[in-house]
C-alpha positions as CSV (number, residue, x, y, z in Angstrom):
1,M,56.5,107.9,113.3
2,V,57.3,110.7,111.0
3,A,56.3,113.4,113.5
4,A,58.2,111.8,116.4
5,L,61.3,111.7,114.1
6,D,60.8,115.3,112.8
7,A,60.7,116.5,116.5
8,H,64.3,115.2,116.9
9,D,65.7,115.6,113.5
10,P,63.8,118.3,111.6
11,G,63.7,117.7,107.9
12,A,65.1,114.2,108.1
13,P,64.1,112.2,105.0
14,V,61.7,109.3,105.7
15,V,61.8,106.6,103.2
16,P,60.5,103.1,103.0
17,Y,63.4,100.4,103.3
18,L,63.2,96.8,102.7
19,M,65.8,94.7,104.7
20,G,66.1,91.0,104.4
21,G,66.1,89.0,107.5
22,G,64.2,87.4,110.2
23,T,61.9,88.9,112.8
24,D,59.7,87.8,115.9
25,N,56.8,89.9,114.2
26,K,55.5,86.8,112.4
27,A,54.5,85.2,115.7
28,L,53.2,88.6,117.1
29,S,51.0,89.1,114.0
30,R,49.1,85.9,115.0
31,L,48.0,87.7,118.2
32,G,46.9,90.7,116.3
33,I,49.8,92.8,117.0
34,T,51.2,94.8,114.0
35,G,54.8,95.5,113.8
36,Y,56.3,98.2,111.8
37,G,60.1,97.9,112.1
38,F,60.8,101.4,113.1
39,A,64.3,101.6,114.5
40,P,65.4,105.3,114.3
41,L,69.2,105.8,114.6
42,R,71.2,108.7,113.5
43,L,74.5,107.2,112.5
44,P,77.7,109.0,111.6
45,P,78.6,109.3,107.9
46,G,80.9,106.5,106.7
47,L,79.9,104.0,109.4
48,D,79.3,100.6,107.5
49,F,76.3,99.9,109.7
50,T,74.9,97.0,107.6
51,G,78.4,95.6,107.3
52,M,78.4,95.1,111.0
53,F,75.2,93.0,111.2
54,H,75.7,89.8,113.3
55,G,79.4,90.2,113.2
56,V,81.8,89.9,116.0
57,D,81.9,93.7,116.3
58,E,78.2,94.3,115.9
59,R,77.4,97.6,117.6
60,V,75.8,101.1,117.2
61,P,77.3,104.3,118.7
62,L,76.1,105.3,121.9
63,D,74.6,108.8,120.7
64,A,72.8,106.8,117.9
65,L,71.2,104.7,120.6
66,E,70.2,107.6,122.7
67,F,68.7,109.4,119.8
68,G,66.6,106.3,118.9
69,A,65.5,106.0,122.5
70,A,64.4,109.5,122.7
71,V,62.5,109.3,119.3
72,L,60.7,106.0,120.4
73,T,59.9,107.3,123.8
74,D,58.2,110.4,122.1
75,L,56.4,108.1,119.7
76,L,55.0,105.8,122.4
77,R,54.0,108.8,124.6
78,T,51.9,110.4,121.6
79,Y,50.6,107.3,119.8
């Protein structure tokens, strides 16, 4: 994960983050599928991303979504 992120954003800090909330990973873990919750987004400074969770205006910038898709694509291709 770190290598895939570093390929697209060299030197980006990678830190653990605990976010409260629900996930479908609990059901998947019973099938032996491990979930990591890796959702790379490069967000602009000042965007109140967590303040928009589940709100009427929940969204991410298009370039952040494109960045995340590229990182995840590389991760899956090299995993």
